[in-house]
TIGUMAR-11954 format. One line per field, with one value per residue: residue in one letter; chain; y, x, z of N, C-alpha, C, O in turn. Coordinates in steps of 0.05 Angstrom, whole numbers. Example, Ala and Ser with C-alpha at 12.3 -4.5 7.8 and 13.67 -1.06 7.14 Angstrom:
2
resn: A:S
chain: A:A
n.north: -114:-45
n.east: 264:257
n.up: 156:142
ca.north: -90:-21
ca.east: 246:273
ca.up: 156:143
c.north: -66:1
c.east: 264:258
c.up: 156:157
o.north: -66:23
o.east: 285:268
o.up: 169:161
***
This chain:
307
resn: M:I:E:N:V:L:D:H:G:S:L:E:H:I:L:P:V:S:W:K:T:Q:I:T:A:W:L:A:E:D:T:P:S:F:D:V:G:G:F:V:V:G:N:H:A:R:T:A:T:L:W:G:K:S:P:G:I:L:A:G:I:P:F:F:T:E:V:F:T:Q:C:G:C:T:V:E:W:H:A:G:E:G:S:H:I:E:T:H:G:G:K:T:A:L:A:T:V:T:G:P:A:R:G:L:L:E:G:E:R:V:A:L:N:I:L:A:R:C:S:G:I:A:T:K:S:R:R:L:I:V:N:L:R:S:A:G:Y:K:G:I:L:A:G:T:R:K:T:T:P:G:F:R:L:V:E:K:Y:G:M:L:I:G:G:A:D:T:H:R:M:D:L:S:T:M:T:M:L:K:D:N:H:V:W:S:R:G:S:I:T:Q:A:V:K:A:A:K:A:A:G:G:F:S:L:K:V:E:V:E:V:Q:S:E:E:E:A:D:E:A:I:A:A:G:A:D:I:V:M:L:D:N:F:T:G:P:G:V:K:V:A:A:K:N:L:K:E:R:W:S:G:K:K:Y:F:L:L:E:V:S:G:G:L:T:E:D:N:A:E:L:Y:V:C:N:D:V:D:I:L:S:T:S:S:I:H:Q:G:V:Q:H:V:D:F:S:L:K:I:N:L:D:K:E:E:G:S:E:V:S:S
chain: A:A:A:A:A:A:A:A:A:A:A:A:A:A:A:A:A:A:A:A:A:A:A:A:A:A:A:A:A:A:A:A:A:A:A:A:A:A:A:A:A:A:A:A:A:A:A:A:A:A:A:A:A:A:A:A:A:A:A:A:A:A:A:A:A:A:A:A:A:A:A:A:A:A:A:A:A:A:A:A:A:A:A:A:A:A:A:A:A:A:A:A:A:A:A:A:A:A:A:A:A:A:A:A:A:A:A:A:A:A:A:A:A:A:A:A:A:A:A:A:A:A:A:A:A:A:A:A:A:A:A:A:A:A:A:A:A:A:A:A:A:A:A:A:A:A:A:A:A:A:A:A:A:A:A:A:A:A:A:A:A:A:A:A:A:A:A:A:A:A:A:A:A:A:A:A:A:A:A:A:A:A:A:A:A:A:A:A:A:A:A:A:A:A:A:A:A:A:A:A:A:A:A:A:A:A:A:A:A:A:A:A:A:A:A:A:A:A:A:A:A:A:A:A:A:A:A:A:A:A:A:A:A:A:A:A:A:A:A:A:A:A:A:A:A:A:A:A:A:A:A:A:A:A:A:A:A:A:A:A:A:A:A:A:A:A:A:A:A:A:A:A:A:A:A:A:A:A:A:A:A:A:A:A:A:A:A:A:A:A:A:A:A:A:A:A:A:A:A:A:A:A:A:A:A:A:A
n.north: 1890:1962:1981:2028:2096:2121:2093:2089:2137:2209:2245:2291:2306:2296:2329:2382:2436:2480:2478:2511:2574:2568:2563:2626:2652:2639:2663:2716:2721:2722:2765:2816:2869:2916:2898:2906:2884:2855:2885:2909:2877:2873:2854:2821:2778:2709:2645:2593:2537:2491:2444:2390:2373:2339:2267:2234:2225:2257:2310:2340:2367:2388:2432:2467:2480:2506:2560:2578:2600:2623:2668:2682:2644:2588:2520:2471:2405:2359:2304:2258:2256:2220:2206:2185:2220:2230:2248:2230:2253:2311:2353:2356:2375:2385:2407:2458:2529:2583:2655:2722:2762:2782:2748:2692:2701:2723:2673:2629:2629:2603:2569:2531:2512:2489:2447:2424:2398:2375:2332:2307:2282:2242:2215:2195:2171:2128:2098:2086:2050:2014:1987:1964:1925:1896:1871:1836:1849:1861:1887:1968:2021:2079:2155:2201:2255:2298:2344:2399:2470:2485:2473:2420:2389:2397:2356:2317:2297:2281:2250:2209:2205:2177:2129:2112:2110:2158:2153:2181:2241:2294:2313:2308:2268:2208:2184:2182:2153:2178:2165:2210:2215:2171:2171:2215:2216:2168:2111:2066:2032:2066:2113:2087:2072:2122:2155:2118:2121:2186:2186:2146:2109:2119:2140:2123:2081:2094:2062:2079:2038:2009:1968:1888:1882:1923:1924:1884:1900:1942:1928:1888:1924:1945:1976:1992:2004:1985:2010:1995:2030:2046:2000:1939:1937:1863:1855:1879:1830:1792:1807:1830:1772:1741:1773:1766:1721:1700:1736:1713:1711:1727:1778:1833:1869:1925:1923:1965:1995:2038:2094:2111:2082:2087:2092:2059:2018:2003:1941:1922:1921:1896:1842:1810:1802:1854:1901:1953:2005:2049:2125:2183:2195:2190:2243:2283:2330:2310:2308:2355:2350:2381:2424:2485:2534:2566:2616:2615:2635:2671:2635:2628:2651:2604:2590:2593:2637:2671:2662
n.east: 3525:3530:3586:3634:3661:3682:3705:3759:3779:3782:3728:3738:3787:3778:3762:3767:3827:3798:3753:3739:3740:3674:3638:3663:3635:3592:3583:3583:3545:3499:3507:3511:3527:3512:3519:3470:3447:3490:3522:3488:3498:3546:3620:3620:3645:3609:3587:3557:3501:3501:3442:3415:3352:3328:3313:3366:3423:3493:3510:3564:3610:3646:3648:3614:3633:3687:3657:3647:3693:3712:3679:3707:3707:3701:3695:3676:3662:3605:3596:3609:3616:3577:3551:3483:3440:3413:3350:3306:3249:3271:3313:3383:3447:3504:3544:3591:3601:3640:3657:3650:3599:3575:3603:3584:3519:3523:3550:3508:3459:3470:3508:3474:3444:3476:3486:3436:3417:3455:3456:3407:3419:3450:3414:3375:3402:3433:3378:3359:3403:3408:3354:3354:3406:3384:3351:3383:3406:3478:3497:3524:3494:3493:3491:3461:3474:3436:3435:3444:3467:3523:3522:3541:3578:3576:3520:3542:3579:3553:3519:3563:3577:3526:3533:3523:3545:3578:3564:3575:3629:3614:3608:3665:3679:3665:3656:3579:3546:3481:3410:3405:3453:3465:3436:3453:3499:3495:3487:3496:3539:3582:3582:3598:3654:3683:3674:3713:3754:3768:3772:3803:3851:3833:3783:3718:3664:3607:3540:3477:3420:3353:3328:3349:3377:3402:3428:3465:3502:3524:3559:3585:3617:3650:3629:3641:3604:3533:3474:3411:3358:3308:3276:3226:3216:3217:3232:3285:3303:3302:3331:3383:3399:3405:3436:3489:3504:3501:3542:3578:3653:3669:3668:3673:3631:3607:3532:3491:3427:3373:3328:3265:3285:3257:3259:3205:3197:3245:3254:3238:3281:3317:3369:3416:3448:3455:3501:3502:3453:3415:3397:3359:3339:3354:3380:3349:3296:3292:3271:3294:3358:3323:3364:3374:3413:3428:3445:3480:3468:3491:3525:3521:3462:3439:3415:3394:3391:3346:3376
n.up: 4102:4072:4019:4029:3990:4047:4065:4054:4063:4071:4031:4022:4003:3948:3918:3879:3862:3846:3877:3920:3898:3886:3937:3954:3904:3920:3964:3948:3908:3950:3982:3953:3949:4003:4065:4114:4158:4183:4192:4244:4284:4297:4304:4342:4384:4376:4387:4357:4349:4303:4286:4278:4241:4216:4212:4177:4123:4142:4100:4066:4099:4083:4054:4072:4128:4090:4080:4122:4130:4103:4114:4166:4214:4251:4250:4286:4294:4312:4299:4252:4170:4133:4179:4209:4218:4279:4305:4335:4343:4359:4359:4341:4356:4314:4304:4330:4307:4312:4325:4290:4305:4249:4216:4219:4210:4162:4136:4148:4115:4067:4084:4103:4059:4031:4051:4068:4020:4006:4035:4040:3986:3994:4027:4001:3962:3993:4018:3970:3963:3997:3994:3938:3950:3993:3955:3932:3892:3863:3835:3816:3836:3808:3792:3752:3702:3709:3732:3776:3748:3762:3812:3807:3826:3887:3895:3864:3894:3947:3931:3929:3982:4001:3981:3937:3860:3825:3765:3703:3705:3680:3591:3582:3612:3601:3545:3517:3472:3446:3427:3400:3387:3342:3307:3290:3262:3233:3246:3289:3288:3263:3291:3345:3327:3304:3359:3388:3349:3366:3419:3443:3472:3522:3544:3558:3526:3516:3498:3484:3482:3441:3442:3439:3390:3373:3414:3415:3351:3381:3416:3377:3362:3387:3441:3506:3540:3548:3547:3573:3554:3583:3598:3615:3677:3671:3625:3618:3642:3611:3567:3581:3600:3551:3523:3563:3563:3501:3496:3506:3523:3479:3476:3523:3555:3599:3614:3627:3659:3655:3667:3683:3748:3803:3880:3898:3856:3852:3867:3818:3780:3787:3776:3766:3717:3702:3704:3731:3752:3738:3755:3758:3797:3850:3875:3841:3853:3904:3970:4019:4069:4141:4171:4216:4247:4307:4340:4397:4467:4514:4568:4616:4615:4585:4540:4468:4411:4364:4293
ca.north: 1930:1972:1991:2063:2113:2141:2078:2086:2161:2238:2254:2318:2300:2282:2356:2387:2448:2506:2483:2540:2589:2563:2579:2645:2663:2636:2675:2738:2728:2726:2790:2831:2899:2925:2876:2920:2862:2852:2925:2910:2853:2875:2840:2811:2740:2697:2619:2587:2512:2469:2438:2370:2376:2318:2244:2224:2221:2286:2307:2364:2383:2405:2457:2480:2483:2526:2576:2598:2598:2657:2691:2683:2638:2568:2492:2448:2377:2337:2286:2252:2253:2200:2186:2188:2240:2217:2272:2229:2270:2329:2359:2334:2389:2371:2422:2483:2553:2606:2677:2748:2756:2784:2727:2676:2704:2721:2646:2610:2608:2589:2531:2511:2514:2472:2435:2411:2394:2346:2305:2294:2273:2224:2205:2190:2149:2104:2089:2060:2016:1986:1974:1944:1909:1893:1855:1817:1869:1856:1912:1994:2038:2108:2176:2216:2281:2302:2360:2437:2477:2513:2460:2393:2387:2380:2338:2287:2294:2278:2210:2189:2203:2157:2103:2111:2115:2180:2160:2207:2274:2320:2310:2293:2244:2188:2187:2168:2158:2158:2167:2234:2218:2144:2186:2238:2203:2152:2088:2051:2017:2091:2130:2077:2077:2154:2150:2099:2147:2202:2196:2133:2085:2121:2141:2087:2096:2076:2068:2083:2026:2015:1936:1868:1876:1953:1934:1861:1923:1970:1911:1890:1955:1954:1992:1994:2004:1988:2027:1995:2046:2046:1970:1941:1899:1839:1858:1883:1809:1767:1826:1824:1749:1735:1794:1764:1692:1711:1744:1701:1690:1738:1813:1840:1894:1935:1926:1988:1997:2064:2101:2095:2064:2095:2080:2052:2004:1978:1913:1902:1915:1892:1823:1805:1804:1882:1914:1982:2015:2093:2139:2214:2200:2203:2278:2304:2333:2302:2322:2368:2348:2398:2437:2508:2550:2582:2640:2615:2664:2667:2611:2646:2650:2574:2596:2608:2659:2652:2671
ca.east: 3547:3535:3604:3621:3686:3681:3726:3772:3792:3772:3725:3749:3815:3772:3764:3785:3837:3781:3728:3729:3719:3650:3642:3677:3618:3554:3577:3577:3516:3483:3513:3530:3529:3520:3506:3463:3450:3512:3530:3479:3503:3577:3629:3626:3651:3602:3580:3518:3500:3485:3413:3395:3323:3299:3335:3372:3452:3503:3532:3568:3621:3677:3627:3590:3658:3691:3633:3651:3728:3724:3666:3725:3689:3726:3672:3681:3635:3613:3586:3620:3614:3559:3542:3456:3429:3375:3327:3286:3231:3278:3341:3415:3476:3523:3569:3595:3610:3641:3661:3637:3573:3564:3608:3574:3499:3528:3549:3489:3433:3490:3523:3448:3423:3483:3478:3408:3418:3484:3454:3382:3419:3455:3394:3354:3423:3426:3356:3364:3420:3399:3330:3368:3425:3352:3327:3394:3420:3502:3532:3530:3470:3490:3463:3465:3484:3415:3437:3436:3481:3530:3513:3545:3604:3563:3511:3562:3588:3526:3515:3587:3573:3503:3532:3524:3567:3569:3566:3603:3633:3614:3616:3694:3699:3661:3626:3557:3518:3447:3397:3413:3486:3471:3417:3465:3515:3480:3483:3511:3564:3600:3580:3620:3685:3689:3692:3739:3782:3778:3772:3834:3832:3831:3765:3704:3651:3585:3517:3448:3406:3332:3328:3378:3385:3412:3464:3486:3512:3536:3579:3602:3626:3664:3623:3651:3582:3517:3469:3385:3336:3271:3258:3206:3234:3221:3242:3311:3328:3309:3344:3405:3405:3405:3469:3509:3499:3507:3562:3602:3674:3677:3669:3673:3624:3584:3506:3471:3394:3373:3296:3246:3280:3255:3263:3183:3194:3272:3263:3231:3287:3338:3373:3453:3453:3458:3516:3497:3436:3429:3367:3359:3301:3367:3389:3327:3270:3294:3274:3319:3346:3322:3385:3388:3437:3420:3473:3479:3469:3522:3527:3493:3430:3427:3387:3391:3366:3341:3395
ca.up: 4102:4052:4026:4027:3996:4070:4081:4039:4065:4064:4011:4023:3987:3931:3905:3853:3879:3842:3884:3937:3883:3887:3952:3943:3887:3924:3981:3933:3903:3974:3989:3925:3958:4037:4092:4140:4179:4187:4214:4257:4298:4297:4299:4379:4383:4383:4382:4341:4346:4288:4297:4257:4251:4213:4207:4150:4132:4141:4075:4060:4118:4082:4050:4109:4137:4090:4078:4153:4134:4085:4135:4193:4235:4247:4263:4302:4280:4328:4290:4226:4150:4133:4200:4225:4238:4290:4316:4355:4342:4367:4347:4360:4363:4308:4301:4342:4300:4331:4301:4303:4292:4228:4193:4230:4195:4122:4117:4157:4095:4045:4090:4111:4031:4009:4075:4074:3999:4003:4055:4025:3959:4002:4049:3984:3956:4013:4021:3951:3956:4022:3975:3919:3963:4015:3951:3921:3879:3870:3821:3820:3829:3796:3787:3720:3693:3704:3760:3781:3740:3780:3837:3802:3840:3917:3888:3863:3918:3962:3921:3942:4017:4004:3974:3900:3837:3811:3739:3687:3713:3665:3573:3582:3622:3577:3517:3518:3441:3454:3402:3375:3373:3332:3283:3264:3257:3208:3246:3318:3294:3247:3319:3364:3307:3309:3378:3399:3340:3373:3448:3447:3488:3564:3545:3558:3501:3522:3485:3491:3461:3451:3434:3438:3366:3369:3424:3386:3344:3400:3430:3363:3342:3415:3451:3532:3563:3538:3566:3553:3559:3577:3585:3622:3695:3662:3591:3620:3656:3590:3548:3589:3600:3535:3521:3568:3546:3467:3481:3545:3526:3449:3474:3547:3553:3627:3616:3647:3659:3659:3657:3709:3762:3834:3905:3891:3843:3840:3849:3790:3755:3804:3757:3762:3692:3692:3719:3736:3755:3734:3756:3769:3825:3873:3850:3827:3871:3924:3999:4040:4102:4158:4193:4221:4255:4324:4354:4435:4488:4544:4586:4637:4603:4580:4523:4450:4398:4328:4284
c.north: 1936:1980:2016:2084:2121:2117:2073:2103:2181:2246:2283:2328:2301:2307:2369:2427:2476:2498:2506:2566:2591:2576:2613:2664:2659:2653:2709:2739:2725:2747:2802:2860:2916:2898:2900:2902:2863:2875:2921:2905:2856:2844:2828:2779:2724:2656:2617:2545:2494:2456:2419:2357:2351:2293:2242:2221:2256:2278:2331:2386:2394:2439:2478:2493:2509:2554:2597:2602:2625:2672:2688:2666:2609:2548:2480:2420:2370:2307:2283:2255:2231:2181:2197:2200:2226:2239:2257:2236:2304:2345:2344:2362:2370:2386:2450:2504:2576:2629:2696:2739:2756:2755:2702:2674:2706:2691:2630:2607:2590:2569:2520:2493:2486:2445:2406:2391:2361:2324:2301:2287:2248:2212:2180:2163:2119:2088:2066:2042:2013:1974:1950:1921:1883:1856:1838:1824:1872:1883:1937:2012:2072:2123:2178:2251:2303:2338:2387:2443:2498:2495:2417:2381:2371:2359:2307:2270:2281:2245:2194:2183:2171:2129:2097:2122:2150:2199:2177:2235:2292:2297:2296:2268:2197:2192:2172:2171:2151:2173:2183:2238:2196:2165:2205:2235:2178:2119:2078:2054:2051:2108:2120:2085:2110:2162:2146:2115:2171:2204:2176:2114:2084:2127:2123:2100:2077:2084:2063:2067:2019:1979:1923:1870:1899:1943:1909:1894:1943:1947:1905:1918:1962:1973:1982:1987:2002:1992:2005:2013:2049:2031:1972:1924:1869:1846:1861:1851:1791:1787:1818:1791:1746:1749:1782:1734:1694:1718:1736:1696:1711:1771:1815:1872:1903:1927:1940:1982:2024:2075:2086:2085:2087:2078:2059:2018:1981:1948:1905:1894:1899:1853:1827:1806:1822:1890:1941:1990:2042:2095:2164:2212:2198:2224:2291:2306:2318:2317:2328:2361:2373:2411:2463:2508:2568:2594:2631:2638:2655:2658:2611:2640:2623:2573:2599:2631:2653:2674:2673
c.east: 3538:3568:3610:3643:3687:3699:3748:3790:3769:3762:3721:3780:3810:3768:3769:3802:3815:3758:3725:3722:3691:3641:3637:3646:3596:3551:3574:3553:3492:3491:3530:3541:3533:3501:3494:3454:3478:3528:3512:3484:3540:3595:3644:3626:3626:3604:3559:3524:3492:3467:3410:3371:3304:3320:3339:3416:3466:3521:3549:3594:3638:3655:3618:3621:3671:3675:3641:3675:3726:3698:3681:3717:3720:3686:3681:3654:3629:3594:3604:3606:3597:3548:3509:3447:3401:3377:3310:3260:3226:3290:3360:3426:3496:3547:3572:3610:3614:3662:3652:3613:3563:3573:3589:3537:3503:3538:3519:3478:3455:3506:3489:3435:3444:3482:3454:3409:3436:3473:3417:3391:3437:3440:3383:3377:3422:3420:3344:3377:3413:3374:3348:3386:3400:3351:3346:3420:3460:3512:3510:3504:3494:3478:3473:3465:3458:3411:3444:3460:3493:3537:3530:3555:3593:3546:3519:3568:3578:3514:3540:3584:3548:3518:3534:3548:3560:3564:3586:3596:3615:3621:3649:3706:3689:3644:3598:3548:3494:3441:3406:3439:3485:3453:3443:3490:3520:3472:3506:3536:3590:3597:3605:3653:3694:3687:3714:3757:3796:3790:3793:3821:3834:3803:3740:3683:3612:3553:3499:3434:3375:3326:3352:3389:3414:3445:3477:3513:3528:3559:3594:3626:3649:3660:3631:3630:3549:3496:3426:3369:3309:3250:3240:3230:3237:3231:3272:3316:3320:3332:3376:3417:3410:3434:3489:3518:3513:3540:3590:3628:3680:3678:3663:3656:3605:3549:3496:3435:3391:3337:3278:3251:3281:3258:3236:3184:3226:3276:3252:3264:3318:3334:3412:3468:3466:3481:3515:3470:3428:3400:3384:3339:3332:3379:3372:3298:3267:3290:3309:3315:3350:3347:3376:3415:3428:3451:3461:3483:3484:3513:3499:3469:3416:3418:3414:3384:3371:3355:3376
c.up: 4077:4049:4012:4021:4020:4076:4070:4050:4066:4045:4009:4001:3960:3913:3887:3869:3873:3861:3915:3933:3886:3902:3955:3923:3901:3940:3970:3925:3922:3983:3965:3933:3993:4052:4113:4166:4193:4203:4245:4280:4294:4290:4334:4365:4388:4372:4369:4343:4314:4293:4271:4265:4240:4209:4176:4146:4120:4116:4077:4081:4103:4065:4055:4115:4128:4082:4102:4155:4128:4108:4166:4208:4236:4268:4278:4301:4306:4321:4247:4190:4142:4142:4187:4226:4255:4311:4340:4362:4350:4352:4358:4348:4337:4291:4317:4311:4308:4306:4303:4278:4271:4208:4199:4210:4166:4116:4129:4128:4073:4047:4101:4081:4026:4032:4071:4036:3984:4014:4049:4005:3968:4026:4025:3977:3970:4020:3994:3955:3981:4007:3959:3934:3979:3983:3929:3903:3882:3862:3823:3815:3830:3796:3757:3727:3695:3738:3756:3766:3749:3803:3835:3825:3880:3906:3878:3880:3944:3952:3924:3970:4023:3988:3943:3885:3819:3782:3726:3700:3700:3619:3566:3584:3609:3563:3519:3488:3453:3426:3377:3368:3348:3304:3268:3245:3225:3220:3277:3321:3275:3272:3344:3352:3311:3339:3391:3374:3346:3409:3459:3467:3523:3569:3550:3536:3505:3504:3486:3472:3470:3443:3438:3416:3359:3393:3414:3376:3362:3415:3412:3349:3367:3434:3493:3542:3553:3552:3557:3577:3553:3572:3617:3650:3686:3630:3605:3641:3637:3572:3557:3603:3576:3518:3525:3566:3518:3466:3500:3524:3495:3459:3506:3554:3594:3615:3638:3648:3669:3649:3669:3733:3789:3854:3907:3877:3830:3841:3837:3756:3772:3775:3759:3742:3696:3715:3741:3729:3760:3745:3777:3790:3858:3874:3855:3840:3897:3959:4012:4064:4128:4180:4201:4251:4287:4343:4385:4447:4507:4557:4604:4648:4596:4566:4487:4433:4371:4307:4242
o.north: 1919:1984:2026:2096:2140:2122:2051:2096:2175:2259:2296:2349:2304:2302:2355:2440:2492:2515:2513:2580:2613:2599:2624:2687:2676:2665:2725:2756:2726:2752:2798:2870:2924:2887:2910:2909:2874:2875:2928:2921:2837:2823:2827:2766:2727:2646:2635:2532:2489:2447:2428:2341:2343:2299:2247:2215:2272:2259:2342:2410:2415:2462:2500:2515:2529:2571:2622:2607:2644:2692:2690:2678:2608:2555:2485:2422:2373:2292:2298:2255:2212:2159:2211:2194:2218:2246:2268:2228:2318:2353:2327:2371:2346:2378:2465:2493:2592:2625:2696:2726:2740:2744:2693:2653:2695:2684:2616:2587:2566:2554:2496:2472:2465:2422:2381:2368:2342:2301:2284:2280:2231:2201:2156:2140:2097:2068:2045:2019:1992:1949:1927:1898:1858:1832:1827:1813:1885:1898:1933:2016:2082:2119:2163:2265:2324:2347:2397:2426:2522:2500:2399:2364:2350:2337:2285:2246:2271:2225:2169:2161:2153:2108:2078:2138:2159:2223:2185:2247:2307:2275:2278:2255:2175:2202:2148:2194:2130:2186:2179:2255:2200:2171:2207:2246:2175:2105:2086:2065:2049:2122:2133:2098:2116:2180:2161:2122:2179:2217:2183:2108:2067:2123:2100:2124:2056:2107:2039:2074:2021:1981:1935:1861:1896:1949:1911:1904:1959:1958:1909:1922:1983:1986:1960:1965:2024:1979:2005:2012:2052:2032:1991:1909:1854:1826:1840:1853:1768:1775:1802:1787:1749:1736:1781:1728:1687:1713:1747:1677:1708:1786:1799:1893:1886:1928:1931:1964:2032:2066:2062:2078:2102:2054:2038:1999:1962:1934:1881:1881:1893:1844:1846:1808:1818:1885:1945:1986:2056:2076:2166:2230:2203:2216:2310:2288:2315:2334:2317:2361:2382:2406:2467:2492:2590:2582:2637:2656:2632:2665:2603:2632:2618:2553:2605:2647:2639:2697:2682
o.east: 3538:3580:3599:3650:3701:3712:3759:3814:3745:3778:3704:3789:3829:3772:3785:3788:3813:3739:3704:3707:3681:3633:3615:3639:3578:3530:3563:3538:3469:3475:3553:3561:3554:3479:3510:3455:3481:3542:3523:3478:3555:3588:3666:3615:3621:3619:3542:3544:3468:3473:3405:3366:3281:3343:3323:3431:3458:3535:3544:3597:3646:3655:3616:3629:3672:3691:3642:3685:3736:3708:3667:3720:3743:3668:3706:3630:3647:3582:3608:3581:3611:3539:3506:3432:3379:3395:3303:3248:3206:3279:3358:3413:3502:3562:3552:3626:3595:3673:3638:3608:3546:3558:3579:3530:3489:3537:3509:3485:3452:3516:3487:3423:3434:3477:3456:3399:3433:3477:3408:3371:3440:3453:3383:3372:3414:3433:3331:3370:3425:3373:3354:3379:3401:3351:3335:3442:3469:3528:3487:3495:3507:3454:3486:3460:3461:3393:3448:3478:3485:3558:3530:3544:3598:3558:3508:3566:3594:3505:3540:3587:3549:3505:3545:3565:3541:3562:3608:3575:3601:3632:3654:3724:3701:3622:3599:3542:3487:3455:3411:3448:3502:3465:3450:3498:3537:3456:3529:3550:3614:3617:3622:3671:3714:3703:3729:3778:3819:3808:3804:3798:3834:3793:3747:3684:3602:3545:3495:3434:3368:3302:3373:3412:3435:3468:3500:3531:3544:3578:3617:3644:3664:3678:3621:3630:3541:3495:3420:3368:3294:3228:3239:3249:3255:3237:3285:3334:3329:3351:3390:3439:3434:3450:3507:3542:3536:3557:3612:3624:3704:3690:3647:3669:3593:3557:3492:3423:3404:3325:3274:3231:3301:3261:3243:3172:3230:3291:3250:3267:3338:3314:3427:3492:3490:3478:3527:3461:3433:3384:3402:3324:3327:3402:3374:3281:3246:3305:3330:3295:3372:3346:3359:3427:3418:3470:3439:3498:3487:3491:3476:3458:3392:3404:3438:3368:3387:3347:3389
o.up: 4060:4070:3992:4042:4016:4097:4077:4053:4064:4031:3996:3991:3945:3889:3874:3884:3891:3860:3925:3947:3888:3896:3959:3930:3898:3941:3985:3935:3914:4002:3959:3924:4002:4050:4129:4190:4215:4223:4266:4298:4287:4279:4344:4349:4412:4354:4368:4339:4311:4316:4249:4283:4247:4203:4157:4164:4102:4110:4099:4080:4113:4072:4044:4107:4142:4076:4102:4177:4140:4119:4186:4230:4228:4284:4280:4308:4323:4337:4228:4189:4150:4135:4167:4244:4248:4327:4361:4382:4350:4332:4376:4330:4340:4273:4316:4296:4312:4284:4324:4257:4265:4192:4178:4198:4149:4093:4111:4115:4066:4030:4106:4080:4020:4023:4072:4036:3968:4006:4064:3993:3950:4044:4028:3985:3962:4027:3993:3952:3981:4008:3967:3930:3976:3988:3910:3899:3901:3873:3830:3793:3849:3798:3743:3747:3683:3753:3734:3769:3749:3815:3852:3839:3892:3906:3881:3883:3960:3964:3922:3980:4040:3988:3931:3894:3807:3775:3734:3704:3715:3618:3550:3574:3609:3566:3522:3481:3464:3410:3353:3352:3332:3283:3244:3224:3207:3208:3281:3337:3278:3273:3355:3363:3323:3344:3403:3383:3340:3420:3480:3475:3541:3591:3541:3530:3497:3500:3492:3448:3493:3440:3441:3416:3347:3391:3405:3389:3352:3426:3417:3333:3366:3445:3500:3553:3549:3573:3533:3601:3534:3561:3633:3647:3693:3617:3601:3657:3642:3564:3544:3613:3578:3505:3508:3568:3515:3449:3504:3508:3489:3444:3514:3556:3607:3592:3660:3636:3688:3629:3669:3746:3794:3850:3918:3887:3815:3827:3836:3736:3759:3763:3754:3742:3695:3739:3762:3707:3780:3747:3794:3796:3882:3872:3871:3838:3910:3968:4015:4078:4134:4204:4184:4265:4280:4353:4393:4441:4514:4563:4606:4669:4597:4568:4484:4444:4359:4304:4223
***
């Protein structure tokens, strides 16, 4: 069984107070002036069905719901956050949206775009964590900060729904010292000391290294996390084992491996001396889950119309 944050509560409660303003901005981007299509359909009360058209993990319910709330509609969900969308070659009804026809069509594309990408990330995250667990890995799978500007909140949320760790949310939540930081400061030791002095006890410091020697310097300097960057699968296993044995009982640190990890090669990196496997492959270039929203005809007509 894959442990998931949803086992501990509703993820809607993790969102910042400001998140709804992003929805407002996205709606404003899609309708910056007149909505002639909305004029055509008017405010007649209608219902629409959200259909899942490809298999995957459903993710992004709060965002989808808020889009329609701001458009004067209500959403009744028939599936839960993080649930498997089972299409069996067809489609499955996931929610019913009720409100004025104009509101349904105004919110449709924004809501579907958010849901499709968020669910795609959750699906890819879940698939990779399942593969890693099947291969015997007991550590953490994490995403990266290589997210879409303006859309990070949704993408990080999708990682959580899929069972992956979000890694650092931004430059302020953890100090990661990469090669450019070290070269600019002069050495790993100097860079770590400066980061610790400025960040204090509450901010973790991670150092990206290219060799065991650099890792030793980072650990000695007080790094909380050491990232072995772009090592080969076999190289990771050797370096991780050596570092954990060499520093056992002397310094506590976490080992992270990053660079080139995908669904196709994940097993090569499985090593329980490694605490974290991080990859952008769970959120960059990810195939979306396919959804559609169709306005229902009157019950006696027993059908739907395309929206």
